[in-house]
C-alpha positions in Angstrom: 241.1 -91.5 80.5 238.9 -93.4 82.9 235.1 -93.2 82.6 234.8 -90.7 85.3 237.4 -88.3 84.0 235.9 -88.4 80.6 232.5 -87.7 82.1 233.9 -84.7 83.8 236.0 -83.4 80.9 233.9 -80.4 80.1 233.7 -79.3 83.7 237.6 -79.8 84.2 238.1 -77.6 81.0 235.8 -74.8 82.4 237.6 -75.0 85.7 241.1 -74.5 84.1 239.8 -71.8 81.7 238.2 -70.0 84.8 241.3 -70.3 87.0 243.5 -68.9 84.1 241.0 -66.1 83.6 240.9 -65.3 87.4 244.8 -65.3 87.6 245.0 -62.9 84.6 242.2 -60.7 86.1 243.9 -60.5 89.6 247.2 -59.6 87.9 245.6 -56.9 85.6 243.9 -55.5 88.6 247.0 -55.1 90.4 248.2 -52.8 87.6 245.0 -50.7 87.7 245.6 -47.0 88.6 243.2 -47.4 91.8 244.3 -50.7 92.9 242.7 -50.4 96.2 239.2 -50.3 94.6 240.1 -53.5 93.0 240.8 -55.3 96.3 237.5 -57.2 96.4 237.9 -58.4 92.8 241.5 -59.5 93.5 240.4 -61.4 96.5 237.6 -63.2 94.6 239.8 -64.1 91.7 242.4 -65.7 94.0 239.7 -67.6 95.9 238.0 -68.7 92.4 241.3 -69.7 90.9 242.1 -71.9 94.0 238.8 -73.6 94.1 238.7 -74.3 90.2 242.1 -75.9 90.3 241.0 -77.8 93.3 237.7 -78.9 91.7 239.5 -80.0 88.5 241.9 -82.0 90.4 239.1 -83.9 92.3 237.3 -84.6 89.0 240.6 -85.7 87.2 241.3 -88.2 90.1 237.6 -89.3 89.9 237.1 -88.5 93.8 234.1 -89.6 95.4 233.9 -86.1 96.7 234.1 -84.3 93.4 230.4 -83.4 93.3 230.7 -81.6 96.6 233.7 -79.6 95.7 232.1 -78.6 92.5 229.1 -77.4 94.1 231.2 -75.1 96.1 233.2 -74.1 93.2 230.0 -73.1 91.4 229.1 -70.9 94.3 232.5 -69.2 94.4 232.5 -68.7 90.8 229.2 -67.0 91.0 230.3 -64.6 93.6 233.5 -63.8 91.6 231.5 -63.3 88.5 229.1 -60.7 90.5 232.3 -58.9 91.8 234.1 -58.8 88.4 230.8 -57.7 86.7 231.1 -54.5 88.9 234.0 -53.4 87.0 234.3 -52.0 83.5 237.7 -53.4 82.7 237.9 -55.8 79.8 239.8 -58.4 82.1 237.1 -58.2 84.7 234.4 -58.6 82.0 236.2 -61.7 80.5 236.8 -63.2 84.0 233.1 -62.8 84.8 232.3 -64.6 81.6 234.7 -67.5 82.5 233.2 -67.8 85.9 229.6 -67.8 84.7 230.5 -70.6 82.3 232.4 -72.5 85.1 229.4 -72.3 87.4 227.2 -73.6 84.8 229.5 -76.5 84.1 229.8 -77.3 87.8 226.1 -77.2 88.3 225.5 -79.4 85.5 228.1 -82.0 86.8 226.7 -81.9 90.0 223.2 -82.6 88.6 
């Protein structure tokens, strides 16, 4: 592991954990009785999982653009957390927590 990727390890881990939580939340939302009311949550989950995986890849490669991607990732994670927090489902609450942790890790990494 290069110096850059070691430096980013906590953020990479937070991004991967968040992406997994978002995937789980989106799938669980699709199984809710009133799935139409979960549309915004599902959409945010998909966007958040995608940007988290993208950010993790940029950091793992030591890209010169990692900080810009992570700044966007933090913003999208915060939006996803806000949407998930509107719902009482355990999967939404767990997702919101993972998103908040990821946003914090990304903001720390960005500096």
